[in-house]
C-alpha positions as CSV (number, residue, x, y, z in Angstrom):
1,X,-58.8,-31.7,-69.1
2,X,-57.1,-33.3,-66.0
3,X,-56.8,-31.0,-63.0
4,X,-53.4,-29.9,-61.9
5,X,-52.6,-29.6,-58.2
6,X,-49.2,-27.8,-58.4
7,X,-49.4,-24.1,-59.1
8,X,-47.3,-22.1,-61.6
9,X,-45.8,-18.7,-60.9
10,X,-44.8,-16.8,-64.0
11,X,-42.8,-13.6,-64.1
12,X,-44.2,-10.7,-66.2
13,X,-41.8,-8.9,-68.4
14,X,-41.3,-7.5,-71.9
15,X,-41.9,-11.0,-73.5
16,X,-45.2,-11.5,-71.8
17,X,-46.8,-8.0,-71.5
18,X,-49.0,-8.3,-74.6
19,X,-52.5,-8.5,-73.2
20,X,-53.6,-11.3,-75.6
21,X,-50.5,-13.4,-74.8
22,X,-50.9,-12.9,-71.1
23,X,-54.5,-14.1,-71.3
24,X,-53.3,-17.2,-73.2
25,X,-50.7,-17.9,-70.5
26,X,-53.3,-17.6,-67.7
27,X,-55.6,-20.0,-69.7
28,X,-52.6,-22.4,-70.1
29,X,-52.1,-22.6,-66.4
30,X,-50.5,-19.5,-64.8
31,X,-51.9,-19.2,-61.2
32,X,-49.7,-16.4,-59.8
33,X,-48.1,-13.5,-61.8
34,X,-44.8,-12.2,-60.3
35,X,-43.8,-8.6,-60.8
36,X,-40.1,-8.2,-60.4
37,X,-39.4,-4.9,-58.6
38,X,-35.7,-5.0,-59.5
39,X,-36.8,-3.6,-62.9
40,X,-39.1,-0.7,-63.8
41,X,-40.6,2.3,-62.2
42,X,-43.6,2.4,-59.8
43,X,-46.0,3.4,-62.6
44,X,-44.8,0.4,-64.7
45,X,-45.8,-2.0,-61.9
46,X,-49.1,-0.3,-61.4
47,X,-49.8,-0.6,-65.1
48,X,-48.7,-4.2,-65.2
49,X,-50.9,-5.1,-62.2
50,X,-53.9,-3.6,-64.1
51,X,-52.9,-5.7,-67.1
52,X,-52.9,-8.9,-65.1
53,X,-56.3,-8.2,-63.5
54,X,-57.8,-7.5,-66.9
55,X,-56.3,-10.6,-68.5
56,X,-57.5,-12.8,-65.7
57,X,-61.0,-11.4,-66.0
58,X,-61.0,-12.1,-69.7
59,X,-59.7,-15.6,-69.1
60,X,-62.4,-16.2,-66.5
61,X,-59.7,-17.2,-63.9
62,X,-58.6,-15.5,-60.7
63,X,-54.8,-15.2,-60.3
64,X,-52.7,-13.8,-57.5
65,X,-50.1,-11.0,-58.0
66,X,-46.8,-11.4,-56.2
67,X,-44.6,-8.3,-55.8
68,X,-41.0,-9.4,-55.6
69,X,-38.9,-6.8,-53.8
70,X,-35.3,-6.1,-55.1
71,X,-33.7,-6.2,-51.7
72,X,-30.1,-4.9,-51.0
73,X,-27.9,-4.2,-54.1
74,X,-24.7,-6.0,-53.2
75,X,-23.3,-5.3,-56.6
76,X,-20.3,-3.9,-58.5
77,X,-20.7,-0.5,-60.2
78,X,-20.5,0.3,-63.9
79,X,-17.7,-0.1,-66.4
80,X,-16.6,2.5,-68.9
81,X,-17.0,0.0,-71.7
82,X,-20.0,-1.9,-70.1
83,X,-17.8,-4.9,-69.3
84,X,-14.3,-6.2,-68.8
85,X,-12.7,-9.7,-69.1
86,X,-10.9,-10.8,-66.0
87,X,-8.0,-13.3,-66.4
88,X,-7.0,-15.8,-63.7
89,X,-4.1,-14.5,-61.6
90,X,-4.6,-10.8,-62.3
91,X,-5.1,-8.2,-59.6
92,X,-8.5,-6.5,-59.3
93,X,-9.8,-3.8,-56.9
94,X,-13.3,-3.3,-55.6
95,X,-13.3,0.4,-54.6
96,X,-16.2,1.9,-52.6
97,X,-14.8,5.4,-53.0
98,X,-14.3,5.2,-56.8
99,X,-16.3,7.8,-58.7
100,X,-15.2,7.1,-62.2
101,X,-16.4,4.2,-64.3
102,X,-14.6,0.8,-63.9
103,X,-11.9,-0.7,-66.1
104,X,-9.7,-3.8,-66.2
105,X,-8.0,-2.8,-62.9
106,X,-10.8,-1.6,-60.7
107,X,-14.5,-0.9,-60.3
108,X,-16.7,1.0,-57.9
109,X,-19.3,-0.5,-55.6
110,X,-23.0,-0.1,-55.2
111,X,-22.6,-1.7,-51.8
112,X,-20.4,0.8,-49.9
113,X,-20.1,-1.3,-46.8
114,X,-18.2,-4.2,-48.5
115,X,-14.7,-3.0,-47.3
116,X,-15.8,-3.2,-43.7
117,X,-17.3,-6.7,-44.1
118,X,-14.5,-8.7,-45.7
119,X,-10.9,-9.6,-44.7
120,X,-7.9,-11.2,-46.3
121,X,-8.6,-14.8,-47.3
122,X,-12.3,-14.3,-48.0
123,X,-13.6,-15.7,-51.3
124,X,-15.9,-13.4,-53.2
125,X,-18.2,-14.7,-56.0
126,X,-19.2,-12.3,-58.8
127,X,-22.0,-12.7,-61.4
128,X,-23.7,-15.7,-59.7
129,X,-20.4,-17.5,-59.0
130,X,-19.1,-17.4,-62.6
131,X,-16.2,-15.3,-61.4
132,X,-14.2,-16.1,-58.2
133,X,-11.8,-13.7,-56.6
134,X,-9.8,-13.9,-53.3
135,X,-9.3,-11.0,-51.0
136,X,-5.6,-10.1,-50.5
137,X,-6.1,-7.2,-48.2
138,X,-8.4,-4.3,-47.4
139,X,-7.1,-0.7,-47.3
140,X,-9.5,2.1,-46.5
141,X,-12.4,1.9,-48.9
142,X,-10.6,-0.5,-51.3
143,X,-10.7,-4.3,-51.4
144,X,-7.6,-5.7,-53.2
145,X,-8.2,-9.1,-54.8
146,X,-6.7,-11.8,-57.0
147,X,-8.8,-13.4,-59.7
148,X,-9.0,-17.2,-59.3
149,X,-11.7,-18.0,-61.9
150,X,-11.9,-15.4,-64.6
151,X,-14.5,-14.4,-67.1
152,X,-16.6,-11.5,-68.4
153,X,-17.8,-9.0,-65.7
154,X,-20.4,-6.5,-66.8
155,X,-22.2,-3.6,-65.1
156,X,-23.9,-4.1,-61.7
157,X,-23.3,-7.8,-61.4
158,X,-23.9,-9.3,-57.9
159,X,-21.3,-10.0,-55.2
160,X,-21.6,-12.9,-52.7
161,X,-19.2,-14.0,-50.1
162,X,-18.6,-17.8,-50.0
163,X,-20.3,-19.0,-46.9
164,X,-22.4,-15.9,-46.6
165,X,-22.0,-13.1,-44.0
166,X,-22.6,-9.8,-45.8
167,X,-24.8,-7.9,-43.5
168,X,-26.9,-5.6,-45.9
169,X,-30.4,-5.1,-44.4
170,X,-33.1,-7.1,-46.1
171,X,-35.3,-4.0,-46.6
172,X,-33.9,-1.0,-48.3
173,X,-35.4,2.5,-48.8
174,X,-36.4,1.4,-52.3
175,X,-38.1,-1.7,-50.9
176,X,-40.1,0.5,-48.6
177,X,-41.3,2.7,-51.4
178,X,-42.0,-0.4,-53.5
179,X,-44.2,-1.9,-50.7
180,X,-46.3,1.3,-50.8
181,X,-46.6,0.9,-54.6
182,X,-47.5,-2.8,-54.3
183,X,-50.2,-2.1,-51.7
184,X,-51.7,0.6,-53.9
185,X,-52.9,-2.2,-56.2
186,X,-53.3,-4.7,-53.4
187,X,-50.7,-7.2,-54.4
188,X,-51.7,-10.6,-52.9
189,X,-48.2,-11.6,-51.9
190,X,-45.0,-9.7,-51.2
191,X,-41.7,-11.6,-51.6
192,X,-38.9,-10.3,-49.4
193,X,-35.4,-10.8,-50.8
194,X,-32.4,-11.9,-48.6
195,X,-34.1,-12.1,-45.1
196,X,-31.6,-13.2,-42.5
197,X,-34.0,-13.8,-39.6
198,X,-37.5,-13.5,-38.3
199,X,-37.0,-9.8,-37.5
200,X,-36.6,-9.0,-41.2
201,X,-39.9,-10.6,-42.0
202,X,-41.7,-9.0,-39.0
203,X,-40.5,-5.6,-40.2
204,X,-41.7,-6.3,-43.7
205,X,-45.1,-7.4,-42.4
206,X,-45.4,-4.2,-40.4
207,X,-44.6,-2.1,-43.4
208,X,-47.0,-4.0,-45.6
209,X,-49.8,-3.8,-43.0
210,X,-49.4,0.0,-42.6
211,X,-49.3,0.6,-46.3
212,X,-52.3,-1.7,-47.0
213,X,-54.4,-0.5,-44.1
214,X,-56.3,2.2,-46.1
215,X,-57.3,-0.5,-48.6
216,X,-58.5,-2.9,-45.9
217,X,-55.9,-5.3,-47.3
218,X,-53.3,-7.7,-45.8
219,X,-50.9,-9.4,-48.2
220,X,-49.2,-12.8,-47.7
221,X,-45.5,-12.6,-47.1
222,X,-43.0,-14.9,-48.8
223,X,-39.5,-15.1,-47.5
224,X,-36.9,-15.8,-50.3
225,X,-34.3,-18.1,-48.8
226,X,-31.1,-17.1,-50.6
227,X,-28.6,-16.3,-47.9
228,X,-26.4,-18.9,-46.1
229,X,-27.3,-17.2,-42.8
230,X,-31.0,-17.9,-43.4
231,X,-30.5,-21.7,-43.3
232,X,-29.8,-22.1,-39.5
233,X,-32.8,-19.8,-38.9
234,X,-35.1,-21.3,-41.4
235,X,-37.7,-22.3,-38.8
236,X,-38.0,-18.8,-37.2
237,X,-38.2,-17.2,-40.7
238,X,-40.9,-19.7,-41.7
239,X,-43.0,-18.9,-38.5
240,X,-42.8,-15.2,-39.3
241,X,-43.9,-15.7,-42.9
242,X,-46.8,-17.1,-44.9
243,X,-44.5,-19.1,-47.1
244,X,-41.0,-19.4,-48.4
245,X,-39.3,-19.4,-51.8
246,X,-36.5,-21.8,-52.4
247,X,-34.4,-19.2,-54.3
248,X,-31.8,-21.5,-55.7
249,X,-29.7,-18.9,-57.6
250,X,-28.2,-16.8,-54.8
251,X,-28.4,-19.6,-52.3
252,X,-26.3,-21.9,-54.6
253,X,-23.7,-19.2,-54.9
254,X,-23.4,-18.9,-51.1
255,X,-23.6,-22.5,-50.0
256,X,-22.4,-24.3,-53.2
257,X,-24.4,-25.9,-56.0
258,X,-24.1,-29.4,-54.5
259,X,-25.8,-28.4,-51.2
260,X,-29.0,-27.0,-52.8
261,X,-31.0,-30.2,-53.8
262,X,-30.9,-31.5,-50.2
263,X,-31.8,-28.1,-48.8
264,X,-34.7,-27.8,-51.3
265,X,-36.2,-31.0,-50.0
266,X,-35.6,-30.0,-46.4
267,X,-37.3,-26.6,-47.0
268,X,-40.3,-28.0,-48.7
269,X,-40.8,-30.6,-46.0
270,X,-40.4,-28.0,-43.2
271,X,-42.8,-25.6,-44.9
272,X,-45.5,-28.2,-45.2
273,X,-45.1,-29.3,-41.6
274,X,-45.6,-25.7,-40.4
275,X,-48.7,-25.2,-42.6
276,X,-46.8,-22.7,-44.9
277,X,-46.7,-22.5,-48.7
278,X,-43.5,-23.1,-50.6
279,X,-42.4,-22.0,-54.1
280,X,-39.5,-23.6,-55.9
281,X,-37.7,-21.1,-58.1
282,X,-34.7,-20.4,-60.4
283,X,-33.7,-21.9,-63.7
284,X,-36.4,-24.5,-63.7
285,X,-36.9,-24.3,-67.5
286,X,-33.9,-22.1,-68.3
287,X,-33.2,-23.6,-71.7
288,X,-36.7,-22.5,-72.9
289,X,-35.5,-18.9,-72.9
290,X,-34.1,-19.7,-76.3
291,X,-35.5,-23.2,-77.1
292,X,-39.1,-24.4,-77.8
293,X,-38.7,-27.5,-75.6
294,X,-37.1,-28.1,-72.2
295,X,-34.1,-30.4,-71.6
296,X,-34.7,-33.7,-69.9
297,X,-32.8,-32.5,-66.9
298,X,-35.2,-29.6,-66.5
299,X,-38.2,-32.0,-66.8
300,X,-36.7,-34.1,-64.0
301,X,-36.0,-30.9,-61.9
302,X,-39.6,-29.7,-62.1
303,X,-41.0,-33.2,-61.5
304,X,-38.7,-33.7,-58.5
305,X,-40.0,-30.5,-56.9
306,X,-43.6,-31.6,-57.5
307,X,-42.9,-35.0,-56.0
308,X,-41.3,-33.3,-53.0
309,X,-44.6,-31.5,-52.4
310,X,-43.9,-27.9,-53.5
311,X,-47.0,-25.7,-53.8
312,X,-45.7,-23.9,-56.9
313,X,-42.9,-23.9,-59.4
314,X,-41.7,-20.6,-60.7
315,X,-40.6,-19.2,-64.1
316,X,-38.4,-16.1,-64.2
317,X,-36.6,-15.1,-67.3
318,X,-38.3,-17.9,-69.2
319,X,-41.6,-15.9,-69.3
320,X,-40.2,-12.4,-68.6
321,X,-37.7,-12.2,-71.5
322,X,-37.7,-15.6,-73.2
323,X,-38.7,-16.4,-76.8
324,X,-41.4,-19.0,-75.8
325,X,-43.3,-17.7,-72.7
326,X,-46.6,-19.5,-73.6
327,X,-44.9,-22.7,-74.6
328,X,-42.9,-22.7,-71.4
329,X,-46.1,-22.5,-69.3
330,X,-47.7,-25.3,-71.4
331,X,-44.7,-27.6,-70.9
332,X,-44.4,-26.9,-67.2
333,X,-48.1,-27.7,-66.7
334,X,-47.7,-31.0,-68.5
335,X,-44.7,-32.0,-66.4
336,X,-46.5,-31.1,-63.1
337,X,-49.5,-33.1,-64.1
338,X,-47.5,-36.2,-65.1
339,X,-45.4,-36.0,-61.8
340,X,-48.5,-35.7,-59.7
341,X,-49.7,-39.1,-60.9
342,X,-46.7,-40.6,-59.1
343,X,-47.4,-38.9,-55.7
344,X,-47.5,-41.5,-52.9
345,X,-50.6,-41.0,-50.8
346,X,-50.0,-41.5,-47.1
347,X,-53.1,-39.9,-45.5
348,X,-53.4,-42.6,-42.8
349,X,-49.7,-42.3,-41.9
350,X,-49.9,-38.5,-41.8
351,X,-52.4,-38.7,-38.8
352,X,-50.7,-41.5,-36.8
353,X,-50.0,-40.2,-33.3
354,X,-51.2,-36.7,-34.2
355,X,-53.4,-34.6,-31.9
356,X,-55.3,-31.6,-33.1
357,X,-56.0,-28.9,-30.5
358,X,-58.2,-26.7,-32.6
359,X,-61.7,-27.7,-33.7
360,X,-61.3,-26.2,-37.2
361,X,-58.0,-28.0,-37.7
362,X,-59.5,-31.3,-36.6
363,X,-62.4,-30.8,-39.0
364,X,-60.0,-30.1,-41.9
365,X,-58.1,-33.3,-41.2
366,X,-61.3,-35.3,-40.7
367,X,-62.5,-34.2,-44.2
368,X,-59.2,-35.4,-45.8
369,X,-59.3,-38.8,-44.0
370,X,-62.9,-39.4,-44.8
371,X,-62.8,-38.2,-48.4
372,X,-59.8,-40.4,-49.1
373,X,-61.4,-43.6,-47.7
374,X,-64.7,-42.9,-49.4
375,X,-63.0,-42.2,-52.7
376,X,-65.0,-38.9,-52.8
377,X,-65.3,-36.8,-55.9
378,X,-64.3,-33.6,-54.1
379,X,-63.6,-32.0,-50.8
380,X,-65.3,-28.6,-50.4
381,X,-64.4,-26.0,-47.8
382,X,-66.6,-23.0,-47.2
383,X,-64.1,-20.5,-45.9
384,X,-63.7,-16.9,-45.0
385,X,-60.0,-16.7,-44.2
386,X,-58.7,-19.6,-46.3
387,X,-57.2,-21.4,-43.2
388,X,-59.1,-24.7,-43.6
389,X,-58.1,-25.2,-47.3
390,X,-54.5,-24.3,-46.4
391,X,-54.4,-27.1,-43.7
392,X,-56.0,-29.5,-46.1
393,X,-53.5,-28.7,-48.9
394,X,-50.5,-29.6,-46.7
395,X,-51.3,-33.3,-47.2
396,X,-50.9,-35.1,-50.5
397,X,-54.3,-36.4,-51.7
398,X,-55.7,-37.3,-55.1
399,X,-59.2,-35.8,-54.1
400,X,-59.4,-32.2,-55.4
401,X,-60.1,-29.5,-52.8
402,X,-62.5,-26.7,-53.8
403,X,-62.6,-23.6,-51.6
404,X,-65.7,-21.5,-51.7
405,X,-65.2,-18.0,-50.3
406,X,-67.2,-14.7,-50.4
407,X,-63.9,-12.7,-50.4
408,X,-61.9,-12.0,-53.6
409,X,-58.7,-11.3,-51.6
410,X,-59.0,-14.8,-50.0
411,X,-59.8,-16.4,-53.3
412,X,-56.6,-14.8,-54.8
413,X,-54.5,-15.8,-51.8
414,X,-55.6,-19.4,-52.2
415,X,-54.5,-19.6,-55.8
416,X,-51.0,-20.5,-54.5
417,X,-52.1,-23.5,-52.4
418,X,-51.4,-26.9,-53.8
419,X,-54.5,-28.9,-54.9
420,X,-56.9,-26.0,-54.0
421,X,-59.2,-24.5,-56.5
422,X,-60.6,-21.3,-55.0
423,X,-64.1,-20.2,-56.2
424,X,-66.0,-17.1,-55.3
425,X,-69.4,-17.7,-53.7
426,X,-71.5,-15.8,-51.2
427,X,-71.6,-18.0,-48.0
428,X,-73.5,-15.6,-45.8
429,X,-76.9,-17.5,-45.8
430,X,-78.0,-19.8,-43.0
431,X,-76.3,-23.2,-43.0
432,X,-78.8,-25.3,-44.8
433,X,-79.4,-22.7,-47.5
434,X,-75.6,-22.3,-47.9
435,X,-75.0,-26.0,-48.2
436,X,-77.8,-26.3,-50.9
437,X,-76.4,-23.3,-52.7
438,X,-72.9,-24.9,-52.6
439,X,-74.1,-28.1,-54.2
440,X,-76.0,-26.3,-56.9
441,X,-72.9,-24.2,-57.6
442,X,-70.6,-27.3,-57.8
443,X,-73.1,-29.0,-60.2
444,X,-73.3,-25.9,-62.4
445,X,-69.4,-25.9,-62.6
446,X,-69.5,-29.6,-63.6
447,X,-67.4,-30.5,-60.5
448,X,-70.0,-33.0,-59.2
449,X,-72.9,-34.8,-60.7
450,X,-75.8,-37.0,-59.6
451,X,-74.6,-39.9,-57.5
452,X,-71.2,-38.4,-56.6
453,X,-70.0,-38.3,-53.0
454,X,-68.3,-35.2,-51.6
455,X,-67.2,-33.9,-48.2
456,X,-68.0,-30.4,-47.2
457,X,-66.9,-28.3,-44.3
458,X,-68.3,-25.1,-42.9
459,X,-68.7,-23.0,-39.7
460,X,-71.8,-22.3,-37.8
461,X,-72.8,-19.5,-37.4
462,X,-71.8,-18.9,-41.1
463,X,-69.2,-16.2,-42.1
464,X,-67.1,-16.2,-39.0
465,X,-63.3,-16.5,-39.7
466,X,-61.8,-19.5,-37.9
467,X,-65.2,-21.0,-37.1
468,X,-65.2,-24.2,-39.2
469,X,-66.9,-26.7,-36.9
470,X,-68.9,-29.0,-39.2
471,X,-68.1,-31.8,-41.7
472,X,-70.8,-33.3,-43.8
473,X,-70.6,-36.2,-46.3
474,X,-73.1,-35.7,-49.1
475,X,-74.3,-37.7,-52.1
476,X,-75.5,-35.6,-55.0
477,X,-79.2,-36.2,-55.7
C-alpha cells in the first residue's frame, strides 16, 4: 500500500464510538483522534480516551489524542419551543438580563457582556452567518436589532460580530477544568479555541504544564485561528504555539467566506516557515455526513490543502455524527495520496541563501538534501524530543521520514507531522550498536532491504535531547 504523507484528524462522537469501528478507522488512516470538549462530561472524555488507546493498540498503530477546548460561549440562550423563524425586517432583542425562555421577539444570552461590546450599526451574525441582524441601539442589558437576513434560529446558536472584536477570554473556567481532565489521560495535543494573541496561548501552556506535571507530561498546543483579531497577530500566536488549526467555520463568519482561501494558504506557509504544524479544518467532507461519496468540490478542497503543504486535514461532524465515518476516512486518505503525487519538490531552492545556526538543524537539512539527490529509500531520524523529524517535515520531499524514538509521548506527538512515520525503538545503546539495531529494525518492518540506500541521523552521546550531530549514509547489506 502506498505511504501517505498527509495526516488525518478524525473527531470521535456517537457515530464512531463503537470499538470495532474505531479500530477500522485507525487502520484506514486516522492518525489523530479529536475529542470535542464542547460536548459531554469529564468522565465521557476519559472513557473515550481509553477507547482510543485500546483501539490503536489492537490496530497496531500509535495515534495521538487531541483535546479540543470549547472556549467562550458567545451564544444566544434557549427558546421556549426550541427554535424560532426570523423574518427579514422584523425587530429582535438579545437580552442579557432575560430569565425566561426566548420567543419570536427576544432571547436571552449566554454571553452576558454582549451589550457592552456592541453599538448601533454593528452587524451580528448568528448560526455561522446564516442569519444577519443589525444593531439599532443598546439599552441597559438589551441589544435591539433589525433582522436583515432571516432564517431558523434554534437554542444556543453562536454569535459573531462582522469584522470581529468580541472580547471574551479564550480560556473559560470550564476550559481550565477540561485541561485538568485532558491531562489526566495525557492528551498529546490541546487545541485552544478563539485565541486573540500570544498571551492566550502562553496562559494555556502554563495551565497545561501545571496540570500535566504530576504525570511527567507536556502536551503540544494548537491555536485555533477563528477570530478576525487573530489574523494581524498570527505570527506571535504561532511562536507561542506548537501549531495552528485553520478553523474555517468561525473565521469565515468574521472575515467573510471569500477571504478564507487566501488566508488558509498564508497560514499554512507561515506555519511551515516557523517549523510549526498546521491542521486544515471545517467542512472538508461535509456532504459525507449523509452521502457515501464526497462532492468534487470537496475532493478539490482537500487536495488543495495537501498541495499547500498542510500537515493534516480534519474531519468533524463527518466522523462524529455522520452516517459514513469509515468511508469518509477511506475517501480522504485516497484524495491525500493522489494529491501528494503532484507535490512540486524544491529541496535545492529551499536551502538557497539559508544559514543554519544550530548543529542539529543543519544535520536535519543535510539529511534531506543528501537523501533527495541520492534518491534514498528512507530518511531515518533517531530522536528523543522529535525536533529533528519536525524540521525535516517542513520541506516537501518524496523520500519518507522514519522517526525512531524510545519515548511513547514523542512517538504520539510526531503522528501529526507530515511525511513522518514515528516508530518506537530503544536508542539508548552506544552509537554503533544503535545504528546496527536501527537497520535491523527497518529491515524487519520491510522499510529497507538489501541494496537500498538510506540516510540516518543521531546524536552522540546517544539519548540527549537536542543532541543530533551526525548524518550517515548507509547501504543495506
